N, C-alpha and C positions, 0 to 999 in steps of 0.2 A: 505492499500500501503507501501511493506520495506520501511524503510527509511535507506542508508548510513552513518555511521559516516566521509565519505568526499562527497565532491561535483566532480561528475564527470567531464574530461573533453572534452568539445565540438571543435567538430569540426571550422576551421573558417569560416565563408561565401563565399562562390568560389562566385563571380560577376556574371551576368546577363548575359552581352553575350561582343562584340567589346572587343578590344585589352584588358584587364584585364581580362577579362574574359580564352582568351586563352592563356596570361603567369603565370598562377593559373595553366590549366589542363597540359600546358607543365609543371611546376615545379611539382605536382604531378604525375604524368608522370614517370620519369625524376627518382625520388625520388623510384616509385615502380618496374623500369625499376634496377636500383641497387640492389634496400632490394633482388630481384628478383637474379641478376648480380655477387652479393659480398657476399650474405649473412648478411651480417652485415648494422645498421644504420647507413648512409650516415650524417657526417654532409652540417650544410648549407651552408658553403662555399663549399662541394662542388658538392648539389645540383645546386647552381647559376652555379659553373664553365661547369658542364654538355651540362646545359638547355643555357648555353649563355649568360645569365639574370648578371645582376648586384649585386654583393649580395646587396646592400642598399635594389632594388627594391625586392629579396626575402625575405630579414625580413622584408618588410611591409603586403607580402602575408605569413608569416611562421615568428611569433617572437621568438619560443621556435622549438628545437625536439620535444618537447613536442605536441607542435602543427600538424607539418608535419607528426612527426608518427599519431595521431589520425584520422586529412584528411582520412593520408594514410590506416588506417582502416577503415574507414567509407568507404569510397569507395568500400571497398572490403565487408567489409558484411553489409551493406545497406538491402541485403533481408532479412536476419537473423535477421536483428532488426524490421524487417518490421512484421514478423510472426507474423501469427494470424487465429485461428485455432478455427471453432464452434461446435469441438468431446465432447457431454457429458461428458463420459469417463477419469478420471483424466491418469490410467496408458495407453491411447492409444492414447492421449491429449501430451504427455509427447516420446514414440515411435515416433508419426509422428511430433515433433519435434526435436529429434533427428538424424531420414532416411532422413528427408529433408533437412537440415545443415550440417549435416557432407560431406557431399560433397562438398561442398563451403567448412570448414574449410581444406581440400584438396586439392582444386586449390588455396587457397592464404596461403597456408602455412608457407611462406617464411617470411610474410611481417604479422602476428598472432606472429611467434617467433622474428622478429622486435620489436612488440612493446611490448613483456612477456622482454625481451632483457634489453629494455629499462626500462623499471619500474624495474624490480631487477639490474642496475645501477644506477639509482637514488636514490632505499634503502637503497642501501649501503654509497654515497654520502652525503643523508638525515641526517644518522643516524652518521655519523662524522662532521656532521658540514658543507659538505663543497657545498654542492647541491646550486648551481646560475642562474638554470633556474627556469620556473615553473615545481613543478612535473606532471609528468601525473597517471592519478588517472583514470582507468576501473573499472569495475563494472554491467554492459549493458546486464550482462549478469545473473540475480541477476531477474530483472524486466522481461525479456522473460521466464525466468521458473516459474519467481508468473503465469503467462499469464499462462501459461504450466499446474499446477498443480492447476488454481482452482475448477475445478472440483470436486478435491479429499478434497483439506484443508476443506472445512467446517467438513469433515466427520472424525477429527482429531484436539487432542487436542494440546492446543498452540503451547507446548512444542517439540511436536513431529511432526508438521507441520512445526517447523522454524528446529528442528535439520534436519530434510526431503530437503528442503532448499537450505540449508549453502550443505548440501552432495550432493545433487547432483550438486549445482556449482562446486565440486571441477574435478566432470566426463565428466560437458559438457564445450568445450572450445578446447586448444592446447594445454594443457595439459597430458591429457592420450596421442598424437601420442610425445609429448618425452619422457616421461617415453616408450611405448610399444616398440617404431622406436628406438629411441633411446641406449635404458639399452637391448631390447628384441629381436630386430632386426627384429620387424612383419612387416606387411604388413599395408598399407591403410586400406584395405576392416578387417581387423583382430583387426583392431583397434577400429573401427565402431562397428562391431559386440558385441567386450569386451565391449565398454560403457553399448553400448545400454544391455548390459546383464548384468553392473553392475550396472543401473540406474532399470531397474527391482528386483534387489536384495535390493537394498535402499527402494521400496516402496515397497514392502514385509516383508522387516523388520519396516515401522515407523507401517503399516495396524495392523503389529502381535505387536506390541509397543500400536498401539490402541486399540485393542483387550482387551490383557491385563489391558488396564487401564478402560474398563469398565465393566473389573467383577472385577475389584478391590474393598473390601467392603468400604462404605464409613461409614467417623467417624459419630458415631451417635451425635445427638444436643442433649447440657443438656437441662432439663428442665427450663422454663422461671421461676421457681417457684424457684429454687436451684437456680440457679445464681442470683435473687433479695435478696434471704436470704443471699448469702455470699459477695453482695455488699454491703448488710448491715451490716454485721458482721463489713467486713474493714474501714468505717465510723465512727461504733461506739470506734473503739478501739487508 
């Protein structure tokens, strides 16, 4: 299993029942509505005001914007993160992942953009030594893609497998929407087609690299006698 250098931000656990559970849902739904409506990450004070809940209560459920955005993304992408496939072909499984989950990305695009926006903002603040809240750490796509690549992974050298995994993590997520829609003005459907085309191209490249590595002549092992002779020579000096 791949391990990241940082620990992913986990969403707050929602209360199971009663008034607390209802308040949690109200705050979460208000935050999601504000993101869809205004296109920005709401402050906790703004969520509290719109929800008609006290700030103190809001902070008990969501102690930071990171916690709030994590809950928003978790609620939006829960089915995506639960992706499981028994498809035995690696390429087909990656295609299955993209085809099943990109429509979900389109549905919750504002929430995903808000998460990316917060990560960028906090990166700048952290770099300047001005970040005053727990940083929002993304990375669930790493595990999701690891599962998608599982059938093809044993066929690739370690370096090639890692390169493919990392390259696909650039293609899989909100980033293609941000580039292809904002800069190129493409439709959602065209974004999905190009992302899938890039995934196929990356797998093709990885397979070519693996084949080239297999054909590369291996260095000849030096005879044990010659190695022993050299070792004895160095010892006698």
